[in-house]
TIMI-2910 file (N, C-alpha, C, CB; in pm, 1 decimal, decimal comma, always signed):
<rs>
+----------+----------+----------+----------+----------+----------+----------+----------+----------+----------+----------+----------+------+
!      n_x !      n_y !      n_z !     ca_x !     ca_y !     ca_z !      c_x !      c_y !      c_z !     cb_x !     cb_y !     cb_z ! resn !
+----------+----------+----------+----------+----------+----------+----------+----------+----------+----------+----------+----------+------+
! -19506,3 !  +8770,8 !  -7955,6 ! -19418,7 !  +8717,2 !  -8059,6 ! -19321,1 !  +8827,2 !  -8102,6 ! -19501,7 !  +8664,3 !  -8182,0 !  Met !
! -19195,1 !  +8791,6 !  -8112,9 ! -19097,1 !  +8888,6 !  -8161,8 ! -19114,5 !  +8904,0 !  -8312,9 ! -18951,0 !  +8844,2 !  -8126,4 !  Ser !
! -19053,0 !  +9007,9 !  -8365,8 ! -19061,6 !  +9029,1 !  -8510,4 ! -19002,8 !  +8911,2 !  -8586,9 ! -18989,4 !  +9158,2 !  -8549,8 !  Trp !
! -18902,6 !  +8843,8 !  -8529,8 ! -18841,5 !  +8729,3 !  -8597,4 ! -18942,8 !  +8617,8 !  -8622,7 ! -18725,1 !  +8675,5 !  -8514,7 !  Asp !
! -19046,2 !  +8607,3 !  -8539,9 ! -19151,5 !  +8507,9 !  -8560,7 ! -19225,4 !  +8528,1 !  -8691,9 ! -19249,8 !  +8512,1 !  -8446,5 !  Gly !
! -19227,8 !  +8651,7 !  -8739,7 ! -19293,6 !  +8679,9 !  -8867,5 ! -19217,4 !  +8617,4 !  -8984,3 ! -19306,5 !  +8831,3 !  -8888,5 !  Tyr !
! -19086,4 !  +8596,9 !  -8968,5 ! -19008,3 !  +8530,6 !  -9073,7 ! -19061,5 !  +8388,2 !  -9092,2 ! -18855,1 !  +8528,9 !  -9038,0 !  Ile !
! -19081,1 !  +8316,4 !  -8981,2 ! -19134,4 !  +8179,8 !  -8988,9 ! -19272,0 !  +8179,3 !  -9053,7 ! -19141,9 !  +8116,5 !  -8848,9 !  Asp !
! -19354,9 !  +8275,5 !  -9014,9 ! -19490,3 !  +8285,7 !  -9069,4 ! -19485,7 !  +8309,6 !  -9220,7 ! -19568,2 !  +8399,5 !  -8999,4 !  Asn !
! -19400,8 !  +8401,6 !  -9263,4 ! -19386,8 !  +8431,6 !  -9406,6 ! -19339,4 !  +8309,1 !  -9483,5 ! -19288,8 !  +8548,1 !  -9428,1 !  Leu !
! -19236,7 !  +8242,3 !  -9432,4 ! -19184,6 !  +8123,8 !  -9501,4 ! -19292,5 !  +8016,8 !  -9513,9 ! -19062,3 !  +8067,3 !  -9426,8 !  Leu !
! -19376,8 !  +8004,6 !  -9413,4 ! -19485,6 !  +7907,4 !  -9417,1 ! -19587,6 !  +7935,4 !  -9525,5 ! -19554,3 !  +7903,6 !  -9285,2 !  Gly !
! -19605,7 !  +8062,3 !  -9559,2 ! -19701,6 !  +8100,9 !  -9663,4 ! -19643,9 !  +8089,1 !  -9804,6 ! -19748,3 !  +8243,3 !  -9640,0 !  His !
! -19515,9 !  +8062,8 !  -9816,8 ! -19448,9 !  +8065,2 !  -9948,5 ! -19432,4 !  +7928,1 ! -10013,0 ! -19313,8 !  +8128,1 !  -9934,6 !  Cys !
! -19490,8 !  +7826,8 !  -9958,6 ! -19489,9 !  +7692,0 ! -10015,7 ! -19347,6 !  +7647,0 ! -10051,7 ! -19579,5 !  +7686,9 ! -10140,1 !  Val !
! -19252,3 !  +7673,3 !  -9963,2 ! -19115,6 !  +7626,0 !  -9983,7 ! -19033,2 !  +7702,3 ! -10085,2 ! -19119,6 !  +7486,9 ! -10024,0 !  Gly !
! -19084,4 !  +7812,3 ! -10138,9 ! -19010,6 !  +7885,5 ! -10241,9 ! -18923,4 !  +7997,3 ! -10184,8 ! -19107,3 !  +7943,6 ! -10342,2 !  Gln !
! -18963,3 !  +8052,7 ! -10071,9 ! -18889,3 !  +8161,5 ! -10007,7 ! -18792,8 !  +8099,4 !  -9906,6 ! -18986,7 !  +8264,4 !  -9938,0 !  Cys !
! -18664,7 !  +8137,0 !  -9913,7 ! -18568,6 !  +8078,3 !  -9820,6 ! -18522,3 !  +8174,2 !  -9711,7 ! -18449,6 !  +8029,0 !  -9896,1 !  Asp !
! -18527,5 !  +8304,0 !  -9735,7 ! -18491,0 !  +8402,4 !  -9634,2 ! -18585,3 !  +8522,3 !  -9643,6 ! -18343,0 !  +8447,2 !  -9651,1 !  Thr !
! -18598,0 !  +8594,4 !  -9532,4 ! -18688,1 !  +8709,3 !  -9530,0 ! -18647,1 !  +8805,3 !  -9419,3 ! -18834,3 !  +8663,9 !  -9510,6 !  Ala !
! -18698,3 !  +8926,9 !  -9427,3 ! -18679,9 !  +9024,7 !  -9320,2 ! -18791,3 !  +9128,4 !  -9328,0 ! -18540,1 !  +9092,9 !  -9329,8 !  Cys !
! -18803,5 !  +9204,1 !  -9221,6 ! -18897,1 !  +9316,2 !  -9218,1 ! -18818,4 !  +9436,7 !  -9170,0 ! -19021,8 !  +9286,8 !  -9124,9 !  Ile !
! -18835,2 !  +9547,5 !  -9240,6 ! -18770,9 !  +9672,9 !  -9201,2 ! -18878,3 !  +9779,5 !  -9189,4 ! -18660,5 !  +9715,6 !  -9303,7 !  Ile !
! -18845,9 !  +9885,8 !  -9119,1 ! -18934,7 ! +10000,9 !  -9114,8 ! -18912,0 ! +10087,2 !  -9237,7 ! -18912,9 ! +10082,8 !  -8986,0 !  Gly !
! -19014,9 ! +10162,3 !  -9276,0 ! -18997,0 ! +10253,4 !  -9389,0 ! -18897,3 ! +10364,2 !  -9355,0 ! -19131,6 ! +10314,5 !  -9430,3 !  Lys !
! -18866,8 ! +10377,1 !  -9225,5 ! -18765,1 ! +10472,9 !  -9182,2 ! -18623,8 ! +10414,3 !  -9192,4 ! -18792,8 ! +10517,2 !  -9038,5 !  Asp !
! -18613,3 ! +10289,6 !  -9240,2 ! -18483,3 ! +10224,9 !  -9257,9 ! -18439,0 ! +10141,3 !  -9139,4 ! -18380,0 ! +10327,8 !  -9285,2 !  Gly !
! -18519,8 ! +10136,6 !  -9033,2 ! -18483,6 ! +10055,4 !  -8916,4 ! -18507,9 !  +9907,6 !  -8946,1 ! -18564,5 ! +10099,5 !  -8791,4 !  Ser !
! -18429,5 !  +9822,5 !  -8880,8 ! -18446,8 !  +9678,2 !  -8898,1 ! -18539,5 !  +9626,5 !  -8789,4 ! -18309,9 !  +9603,9 !  -8894,1 !  Lys !
! -18649,2 !  +9562,0 !  -8828,2 ! -18743,6 !  +9508,7 !  -8731,0 ! -18707,7 !  +9365,1 !  -8694,3 ! -18886,6 !  +9515,4 !  -8785,8 !  Trp !
! -18667,0 !  +9285,5 !  -8791,6 ! -18624,2 !  +9148,4 !  -8763,1 ! -18472,9 !  +9150,8 !  -8742,3 ! -18664,7 !  +9049,2 !  -8879,7 !  Thr !
! -18421,5 !  +9048,5 !  -8674,6 ! -18278,1 !  +9044,6 !  -8646,7 ! -18206,7 !  +8947,8 !  -8741,2 ! -18253,1 !  +9004,2 !  -8500,7 !  Thr !
! -18076,1 !  +8961,8 !  -8747,6 ! -17994,6 !  +8871,6 !  -8828,7 ! -17971,7 !  +8738,3 !  -8757,8 ! -17860,5 !  +8936,9 !  -8861,9 !  Asp !
! -18016,8 !  +8726,7 !  -8632,2 ! -17995,0 !  +8605,4 !  -8554,4 ! -18083,5 !  +8489,0 !  -8599,4 ! -18019,3 !  +8633,9 !  -8408,6 !  Ala !
! -18195,6 !  +8517,9 !  -8663,2 ! -18286,0 !  +8411,6 !  -8709,7 ! -18216,6 !  +8331,2 !  -8819,2 ! -18420,8 !  +8471,2 !  -8762,1 !  His !
! -18235,1 !  +8201,3 !  -8816,8 ! -18169,0 !  +8112,4 !  -8913,5 ! -18204,8 !  +8144,9 !  -9058,0 ! -18205,3 !  +7968,6 !  -8884,1 !  Ala !
! -18324,6 !  +8199,1 !  -9081,2 ! -18368,5 !  +8230,9 !  -9217,5 ! -18376,3 !  +8381,1 !  -9241,5 ! -18504,1 !  +8167,8 !  -9244,9 !  Ser !
! -18297,1 !  +8456,7 !  -9166,5 ! -18297,5 !  +8602,4 !  -9182,4 ! -18228,7 !  +8642,5 !  -9312,4 ! -18228,2 !  +8670,2 !  -9062,5 !  Ala !
! -18290,5 !  +8735,1 !  -9383,1 ! -18227,8 !  +8798,6 !  -9497,9 ! -18149,0 !  +8914,9 !  -9439,0 ! -18334,5 !  +8846,2 !  -9608,3 !  Leu !
! -18018,2 !  +8908,7 !  -9446,1 ! -17931,2 !  +9000,7 !  -9373,7 ! -17909,2 !  +9130,9 !  -9451,1 ! -17797,3 !  +8933,9 !  -9344,9 !  Lys !
! -18009,1 !  +9216,0 !  -9446,2 ! -18002,4 !  +9346,0 !  -9510,9 ! -17918,5 !  +9440,5 !  -9424,1 ! -18145,2 !  +9403,9 !  -9534,7 !  Ile !
! -17834,9 !  +9522,0 !  -9487,3 ! -17753,7 !  +9617,0 !  -9411,1 ! -17835,9 !  +9741,6 !  -9379,5 ! -17625,2 !  +9655,0 !  -9489,5 !  Thr !
! -17787,2 !  +9820,7 !  -9285,6 ! -17855,6 !  +9944,4 !  -9248,4 ! -17864,9 ! +10039,5 !  -9368,9 ! -17781,9 ! +10013,2 !  -9131,0 !  Ala !
! -17759,0 ! +10047,5 !  -9446,5 ! -17757,7 ! +10134,5 !  -9565,8 ! -17860,6 ! +10087,3 !  -9668,6 ! -17616,4 ! +10137,1 !  -9629,6 !  Gln !
! -17864,7 !  +9956,6 !  -9692,5 ! -17961,6 !  +9900,7 !  -9788,1 ! -18104,1 !  +9924,3 !  -9738,3 ! -17936,5 !  +9748,8 !  -9809,5 !  Glu !
! -18126,4 !  +9904,5 !  -9608,1 ! -18259,6 !  +9925,7 !  -9550,0 ! -18302,5 ! +10071,2 !  -9564,8 ! -18260,9 !  +9885,1 !  -9401,3 !  Ala !
! -18209,5 ! +10162,8 !  -9545,2 ! -18240,7 ! +10304,6 !  -9560,1 ! -18280,6 ! +10337,1 !  -9704,1 ! -18120,8 ! +10390,3 !  -9517,7 !  Ala !
! -18210,1 ! +10280,8 !  -9800,8 ! -18241,1 ! +10303,6 !  -9942,3 ! -18378,8 ! +10248,2 !  -9977,1 ! -18134,0 ! +10239,3 ! -10032,2 !  Thr !
! -18408,7 ! +10127,1 !  -9931,6 ! -18538,9 ! +10065,3 !  -9956,8 ! -18648,8 ! +10147,5 !  -9890,2 ! -18541,5 !  +9919,0 !  -9905,3 !  Val !
! -18627,0 ! +10185,3 !  -9766,0 ! -18726,4 ! +10264,4 !  -9693,5 ! -18757,6 ! +10395,4 !  -9763,2 ! -18678,6 ! +10292,0 !  -9553,1 !  Gly !
! -18653,8 ! +10465,5 !  -9810,2 ! -18674,0 ! +10592,8 !  -9881,5 ! -18756,2 ! +10572,8 ! -10008,2 ! -18538,7 ! +10656,6 !  -9916,8 !  Arg !
! -18726,3 ! +10466,6 ! -10082,9 ! -18798,7 ! +10442,1 ! -10208,5 ! -18948,3 ! +10421,6 ! -10181,6 ! -18740,1 ! +10318,6 ! -10281,6 !  Ala !
! -18980,7 ! +10343,0 ! -10079,0 ! -19121,7 ! +10316,8 ! -10050,3 ! -19189,8 ! +10434,6 !  -9981,8 ! -19134,9 ! +10193,3 !  -9964,0 !  Phe !
! -19117,6 ! +10511,1 !  -9902,4 ! -19176,5 ! +10629,4 !  -9839,4 ! -19213,8 ! +10732,9 !  -9944,5 ! -19079,3 ! +10690,5 !  -9737,0 !  Thr !
! -19125,4 ! +10751,1 ! -10042,2 ! -19149,8 ! +10850,5 ! -10147,2 ! -19236,4 ! +10796,0 ! -10260,7 ! -19017,7 ! +10899,5 ! -10203,4 !  Ser !
! -19244,1 ! +10663,6 ! -10273,5 ! -19316,4 ! +10603,7 ! -10385,5 ! -19239,6 ! +10615,4 ! -10516,1 ! -19452,2 ! +10668,4 ! -10400,3 !  Gly !
! -19112,1 ! +10650,4 ! -10506,5 ! -19028,0 ! +10672,2 ! -10624,8 ! -18933,2 ! +10553,2 ! -10643,4 ! -18947,1 ! +10805,1 ! -10611,6 !  Asp !
! -18958,1 ! +10473,6 ! -10745,9 ! -18876,4 ! +10355,3 ! -10772,7 ! -18757,0 ! +10385,0 ! -10864,0 ! -18962,1 ! +10247,3 ! -10834,9 !  Met !
! -18735,7 ! +10512,6 ! -10895,5 ! -18625,4 ! +10551,3 ! -10983,8 ! -18490,1 ! +10499,7 ! -10936,2 ! -18620,0 ! +10701,5 ! -10996,1 !  Thr !
! -18458,6 ! +10506,8 ! -10804,0 ! -18328,5 ! +10453,2 ! -10761,4 ! -18312,8 ! +10303,5 ! -10792,7 ! -18310,1 ! +10476,1 ! -10611,7 !  Pro !
! -18420,8 ! +10227,2 ! -10783,0 ! -18415,3 ! +10084,7 ! -10816,9 ! -18397,8 ! +10066,1 ! -10966,8 ! -18542,4 ! +10012,5 ! -10768,9 !  Phe !
! -18463,7 ! +10148,8 ! -11044,8 ! -18452,5 ! +10139,7 ! -11190,6 ! -18310,2 ! +10172,9 ! -11235,2 ! -18553,6 ! +10234,6 ! -11258,9 !  Gln !
! -18249,4 ! +10271,5 ! -11170,9 ! -18115,6 ! +10316,4 ! -11210,1 ! -18005,0 ! +10226,6 ! -11156,9 ! -18092,9 ! +10457,1 ! -11162,1 !  Ala !
! -18018,7 ! +10181,0 ! -11031,6 ! -17908,3 ! +10110,3 ! -10966,4 ! -17940,7 !  +9969,9 ! -10920,6 ! -17862,6 ! +10187,9 ! -10850,3 !  Ser !
! -18061,1 !  +9921,7 ! -10949,6 ! -18101,3 !  +9789,7 ! -10905,1 ! -18145,7 !  +9791,8 ! -10759,6 ! -17987,7 !  +9691,0 ! -10923,8 !  Gly !
! -18189,1 !  +9677,1 ! -10710,9 ! -18230,3 !  +9661,5 ! -10572,0 ! -18118,1 !  +9584,7 ! -10502,4 ! -18370,0 !  +9586,6 ! -10559,5 !  Ile !
! -18050,5 !  +9649,6 ! -10409,7 ! -17938,8 !  +9585,4 ! -10340,0 ! -17987,4 !  +9538,1 ! -10202,9 ! -17817,1 !  +9683,4 ! -10325,5 !  Val !
! -17981,7 !  +9406,4 ! -10183,5 ! -18024,1 !  +9343,9 ! -10058,4 ! -17915,8 !  +9243,2 ! -10017,9 ! -18165,3 !  +9273,9 ! -10073,6 !  Ile !
! -17868,1 !  +9253,1 !  -9895,9 ! -17766,5 !  +9161,3 !  -9842,0 ! -17643,2 !  +9154,2 !  -9933,6 ! -17826,7 !  +9020,0 !  -9823,6 !  Ala !
! -17606,4 !  +9269,4 !  -9988,6 ! -17486,4 !  +9277,5 ! -10070,8 ! -17501,5 !  +9229,4 ! -10214,1 ! -17380,3 !  +9200,8 ! -10007,2 !  Gly !
! -17621,7 !  +9186,1 ! -10252,1 ! -17646,4 !  +9137,0 ! -10387,7 ! -17732,6 !  +9239,6 ! -10462,7 ! -17716,4 !  +8996,3 ! -10384,8 !  Val !
! -17690,1 !  +9272,5 ! -10584,2 ! -17764,0 !  +9368,7 ! -10666,0 ! -17856,8 !  +9292,3 ! -10759,8 ! -17666,8 !  +9460,8 ! -10746,7 !  Lys !
! -17987,5 !  +9310,0 ! -10738,7 ! -18089,8 !  +9245,7 ! -10820,3 ! -18138,9 !  +9343,9 ! -10925,8 ! -18207,5 !  +9195,8 ! -10732,6 !  Tyr !
! -18161,7 !  +9293,9 ! -11046,6 ! -18217,1 !  +9376,8 ! -11152,9 ! -18362,2 !  +9407,8 ! -11117,7 ! -18206,4 !  +9305,9 ! -11292,4 !  Gln !
! -18397,8 !  +9534,8 ! -11121,9 ! -18534,8 !  +9577,2 ! -11095,9 ! -18623,3 !  +9530,1 ! -11211,4 ! -18543,5 !  +9732,3 ! -11078,2 !  Phe !
! -18725,9 !  +9451,6 ! -11180,3 ! -18816,9 !  +9401,9 ! -11283,1 ! -18936,6 !  +9493,2 ! -11301,1 ! -18863,7 !  +9262,2 ! -11248,6 !  Leu !
! -19002,6 !  +9522,1 ! -11188,7 ! -19117,6 !  +9613,6 ! -11193,0 ! -19153,2 !  +9653,0 ! -11051,1 ! -19240,2 !  +9548,3 ! -11264,6 !  Arg !
! -19234,3 !  +9757,1 ! -11041,3 ! -19276,3 !  +9801,2 ! -10910,2 ! -19380,7 !  +9911,2 ! -10920,0 ! -19157,0 !  +9849,0 ! -10830,3 !  Gly !
! -19441,3 !  +9939,5 ! -10805,2 ! -19538,5 ! +10047,6 ! -10795,3 ! -19528,1 ! +10106,6 ! -10655,2 ! -19684,2 !  +9997,2 ! -10825,6 !  Asp !
! -19632,5 ! +10171,0 ! -10605,9 ! -19627,7 ! +10236,5 ! -10475,2 ! -19600,7 ! +10139,8 ! -10360,0 ! -19757,2 ! +10308,7 ! -10450,2 !  Asp !
! -19644,8 ! +10014,2 ! -10372,7 ! -19632,8 !  +9921,3 ! -10260,2 ! -19550,2 !  +9796,3 ! -10289,1 ! -19768,2 !  +9879,9 ! -10216,6 !  Ile !
! -19509,8 !  +9775,2 ! -10412,8 ! -19443,7 !  +9650,0 ! -10450,1 ! -19323,4 !  +9675,6 ! -10539,3 ! -19541,9 !  +9556,8 ! -10520,5 !  Leu !
! -19214,8 !  +9599,2 ! -10516,0 ! -19098,7 !  +9600,7 ! -10605,5 ! -19048,4 !  +9457,4 ! -10619,4 ! -18985,2 !  +9695,9 ! -10551,5 !  Ala !
! -19012,7 !  +9420,7 ! -10741,1 ! -18962,1 !  +9286,2 ! -10769,4 ! -18825,9 !  +9296,2 ! -10835,9 ! -19060,8 !  +9207,3 ! -10859,3 !  Leu !
! -18734,0 !  +9208,5 ! -10794,8 ! -18601,1 !  +9206,0 ! -10853,6 ! -18554,5 !  +9063,0 ! -10875,7 ! -18502,2 !  +9280,8 ! -10765,1 !  Gly !
! -18459,3 !  +9047,2 ! -10968,4 ! -18406,3 !  +8913,9 ! -11000,9 ! -18258,7 !  +8926,3 ! -11034,9 ! -18484,8 !  +8848,9 ! -11119,5 !  Lys !
! -18181,4 !  +8824,5 ! -10995,1 ! -18040,9 !  +8816,3 ! -11035,4 ! -18011,8 !  +8672,4 ! -11074,1 ! -17944,9 !  +8864,7 ! -10920,9 !  Lys !
! -17962,8 !  +8655,4 ! -11195,3 ! -17931,4 !  +8522,2 ! -11245,3 ! -17839,1 !  +8450,8 ! -11146,8 ! -17866,3 !  +8530,1 ! -11385,5 !  Lys !
! -17872,0 !  +8325,8 ! -11118,5 ! -17797,0 !  +8239,2 ! -11027,4 ! -17805,2 !  +8280,3 ! -10880,3 ! -17653,8 !  +8236,4 ! -11069,0 !  Asp !
! -17885,9 !  +8382,2 ! -10847,9 ! -17901,5 !  +8426,1 ! -10708,6 ! -18047,1 !  +8433,2 ! -10665,0 ! -17837,1 !  +8561,2 ! -10689,6 !  Asn !
! -18140,4 !  +8400,0 ! -10752,2 ! -18281,0 !  +8404,1 ! -10715,3 ! -18343,8 !  +8540,2 ! -10736,6 ! -18297,0 !  +8363,8 ! -10572,8 !  Gly !
! -18445,0 !  +8568,5 ! -10656,2 ! -18523,1 !  +8690,7 ! -10674,5 ! -18564,8 !  +8747,1 ! -10539,2 ! -18647,3 !  +8663,5 ! -10762,0 !  Ala !
! -18599,5 !  +8876,0 ! -10537,9 ! -18649,6 !  +8939,7 ! -10416,3 ! -18786,0 !  +9002,5 ! -10443,4 ! -18549,9 !  +9046,4 ! -10364,9 !  Val !
! -18870,4 !  +8995,3 ! -10341,8 ! -19002,1 !  +9057,2 ! -10343,7 ! -19008,9 !  +9151,5 ! -10224,7 ! -19117,2 !  +8950,0 ! -10339,2 !  Thr !
! -19044,8 !  +9277,1 ! -10251,1 ! -19057,2 !  +9377,3 ! -10146,1 ! -19197,5 !  +9435,7 ! -10152,1 ! -18949,2 !  +9489,0 ! -10160,8 !  Leu !
! -19267,6 !  +9436,5 ! -10040,1 ! -19400,7 !  +9496,8 ! -10035,3 ! -19412,4 !  +9574,9 !  -9905,8 ! -19513,1 !  +9388,8 ! -10046,1 !  Gln !
! -19470,8 !  +9694,7 !  -9915,3 ! -19480,4 !  +9778,6 !  -9796,4 ! -19622,2 !  +9783,3 !  -9741,2 ! -19433,0 !  +9918,9 !  -9827,8 !  Cys !
! -19627,5 !  +9816,3 !  -9613,0 ! -19751,9 !  +9848,9 !  -9544,8 ! -19741,1 !  +9997,5 !  -9509,8 ! -19775,9 !  +9757,5 !  -9415,1 !  Ser !
! -19818,6 ! +10044,2 !  -9413,8 ! -19810,4 ! +10185,7 !  -9376,3 ! -19672,0 ! +10224,9 !  -9324,2 ! -19914,9 ! +10217,0 !  -9271,0 !  Lys !
! -19611,0 ! +10139,0 !  -9241,7 ! -19484,9 ! +10175,7 !  -9177,2 ! -19370,6 ! +10076,9 !  -9199,6 ! -19507,5 ! +10190,6 !  -9031,4 !  Thr !
! -19395,9 !  +9965,8 !  -9268,0 ! -19294,0 !  +9861,5 !  -9282,3 ! -19277,6 !  +9816,9 !  -9427,2 ! -19329,3 !  +9741,8 !  -9195,6 !  Ala !
! -19166,1 !  +9749,6 !  -9452,5 ! -19142,7 !  +9683,9 !  -9581,3 ! -19107,9 !  +9538,1 !  -9550,7 ! -19027,2 !  +9755,6 !  -9664,4 !  Val !
! -19184,8 !  +9446,9 !  -9607,9 ! -19161,8 !  +9303,8 !  -9592,8 ! -19083,2 !  +9258,2 !  -9715,0 ! -19297,1 !  +9223,8 !  -9577,6 !  Val !
! -18973,7 !  +9186,9 !  -9692,2 ! -18885,3 !  +9144,5 !  -9800,9 ! -18866,6 !  +8993,1 !  -9794,3 ! -18747,6 !  +9217,4 !  -9792,8 !  Ile !
! -18892,2 !  +8926,7 !  -9906,2 ! -18871,2 !  +8783,2 !  -9915,4 ! -18777,3 !  +8751,5 ! -10030,8 ! -19004,8 !  +8709,7 !  -9932,9 !  Gly !
! -18694,2 !  +8650,3 ! -10011,0 ! -18600,1 !  +8606,6 ! -10114,8 ! -18643,7 !  +8470,3 ! -10167,0 ! -18453,9 !  +8600,4 ! -10059,7 !  His !
! -18656,8 !  +8459,1 ! -10298,6 ! -18688,9 !  +8332,0 ! -10363,4 ! -18559,1 !  +8265,1 ! -10404,5 ! -18782,5 !  +8352,5 ! -10486,6 !  Thr !
! -18543,6 !  +8139,2 ! -10363,8 ! -18421,5 !  +8067,3 ! -10400,4 ! -18413,6 !  +8051,6 ! -10552,0 ! -18416,7 !  +7928,6 ! -10331,3 !  Lys !
! -18291,8 !  +8038,6 ! -10602,5 ! -18271,0 !  +8020,5 ! -10746,7 ! -18348,8 !  +7898,0 ! -10792,5 ! -18118,9 !  +8005,5 ! -10780,9 !  Glu !
! -18422,8 !  +7913,7 ! -10901,4 ! -18503,9 !  +7804,9 ! -10955,2 ! -18641,4 !  +7795,0 ! -10891,5 ! -18432,1 !  +7675,3 ! -10937,7 !  Gly !
! -18665,1 !  +7876,6 ! -10789,6 ! -18795,0 !  +7875,6 ! -10722,3 ! -18897,5 !  +7959,5 ! -10797,1 ! -18781,0 !  +7926,6 ! -10579,5 !  Gly !
! -19020,4 !  +7954,6 ! -10749,1 ! -19129,7 !  +8029,7 ! -10809,9 ! -19153,7 !  +8157,5 ! -10730,9 ! -19258,6 !  +7944,5 ! -10816,3 !  Thr !
! -19118,5 !  +8271,1 ! -10790,6 ! -19131,7 !  +8398,4 ! -10721,0 ! -19277,5 !  +8430,1 ! -10687,8 ! -19072,3 !  +8510,1 ! -10805,2 !  Gln !
! -19370,6 !  +8380,7 ! -10766,1 ! -19511,8 !  +8405,8 ! -10740,8 ! -19555,1 !  +8359,9 ! -10602,6 ! -19595,6 !  +8337,6 ! -10845,2 !  Gly !
! -19502,1 !  +8245,5 ! -10556,7 ! -19535,8 !  +8197,7 ! -10422,8 ! -19477,0 !  +8289,1 ! -10314,9 ! -19485,4 !  +8054,0 ! -10403,5 !  Asn !
! -19357,3 !  +8340,4 ! -10338,3 ! -19297,7 !  +8435,2 ! -10244,6 ! -19379,4 !  +8564,3 ! -10243,8 ! -19149,7 !  +8464,2 ! -10281,8 !  Thr !
! -19422,0 !  +8608,9 ! -10361,6 ! -19504,8 !  +8729,3 ! -10369,6 ! -19628,8 !  +8715,5 ! -10281,7 ! -19545,8 !  +8756,9 ! -10515,3 !  Asn !
! -19693,4 !  +8597,9 ! -10286,5 ! -19813,9 !  +8573,9 ! -10206,9 ! -19783,3 !  +8576,1 ! -10057,9 ! -19877,2 !  +8440,2 ! -10245,0 !  Lys !
! -19674,6 !  +8510,6 ! -10016,8 ! -19637,0 !  +8507,5 !  -9876,2 ! -19603,1 !  +8645,5 !  -9821,9 ! -19519,9 !  +8415,2 !  -9856,5 !  Gly !
! -19526,5 !  +8721,8 !  -9899,3 ! -19490,4 !  +8857,9 !  -9859,4 ! -19617,3 !  +8942,4 !  -9848,2 ! -19390,4 !  +8921,4 !  -9961,4 !  Val !
! -19709,7 !  +8926,0 !  -9942,6 ! -19834,6 !  +9002,4 !  -9940,8 ! -19917,3 !  +8972,2 !  -9816,3 ! -19916,6 !  +8972,2 ! -10065,8 !  Ala !
! -19922,9 !  +8845,6 !  -9776,1 ! -19999,5 !  +8808,3 !  -9656,4 ! -19948,5 !  +8885,3 !  -9534,8 ! -19990,4 !  +8655,6 !  -9630,8 !  Val !
! -19817,3 !  +8888,3 !  -9516,1 ! -19760,3 !  +8956,1 !  -9399,4 ! -19777,9 !  +9107,6 !  -9411,0 ! -19610,8 !  +8920,9 !  -9384,1 !  Ile !
! -19750,3 !  +9163,8 !  -9528,6 ! -19764,8 !  +9308,6 !  -9547,2 ! -19910,5 !  +9352,8 !  -9525,1 ! -19717,6 !  +9349,4 !  -9688,9 !  Ala !
! -20003,3 !  +9274,5 !  -9577,0 ! -20144,8 !  +9311,1 !  -9559,7 ! -20189,9 !  +9294,3 !  -9414,9 ! -20233,4 !  +9226,2 !  -9651,5 !  Glu !
! -20134,2 !  +9195,4 !  -9345,1 ! -20165,6 !  +9178,7 !  -9203,5 ! -20115,1 !  +9300,2 !  -9124,1 ! -20102,7 !  +9047,3 !  -9148,8 !  Tyr !
! -19991,0 !  +9341,5 !  -9148,8 ! -19936,9 !  +9459,1 !  -9080,1 ! -20021,1 !  +9582,3 !  -9112,3 ! -19789,3 !  +9482,9 !  -9120,3 !  Leu !
! -20061,8 !  +9594,7 !  -9236,8 ! -20147,3 !  +9707,0 !  -9279,4 ! -20277,9 !  +9705,8 !  -9200,4 ! -20176,6 !  +9699,8 !  -9432,4 !  Glu !
! -20336,0 !  +9586,4 !  -9181,3 ! -20462,7 !  +9575,7 !  -9108,7 ! -20447,6 !  +9617,5 !  -8961,7 ! -20516,1 !  +9432,1 !  -9117,0 !  Ser !
! -20325,4 !  +9609,0 !  -8908,9 ! -20296,8 !  +9653,4 !  -8772,5 ! -20262,5 !  +9801,3 !  -8765,0 ! -20183,5 !  +9572,5 !  -8714,9 !  Leu !
! -20261,9 !  +9867,6 !  -8881,6 ! -20225,8 ! +10008,7 !  -8886,9 ! -20076,3 ! +10032,7 !  -8887,6 ! -20286,3 ! +10080,3 !  -8771,7 !  Gly !
! -20002,0 !  +9926,8 !  -8918,4 ! -19855,4 !  +9936,9 !  -8919,8 ! -19803,0 !  +9944,3 !  -9060,9 ! -19792,2 !  +9818,5 !  -8847,6 !  Met !
+----------+----------+----------+----------+----------+----------+----------+----------+----------+----------+----------+----------+------+
</rs>
């Protein structure tokens, strides 16, 4: 299965609340492609910023400048070593969770329930973690 198959798997775990997703490496590399119909199109620069935050465990850049994904700046709500949550009025919310080497990112559509996206993202991140990734 290609990495893009994980997008379908993640969306299936989100009970219809997550509309786009992607997986990046903590080194800032993109694991999923923008070719998937439900790809969250994160830029290389954005992926590098997200990867650095999770590699260092320092969420200060998100607190100061928000979480920028696919050109949209989300207000940082909360986060810790493995999880970051963001929201932007009229644009939905983002959930980011890391494993050893990857960051799984899901986008909740406006009006959706971010909790369901959080669960779906966690399933994939924990699965990758169980593989040592």
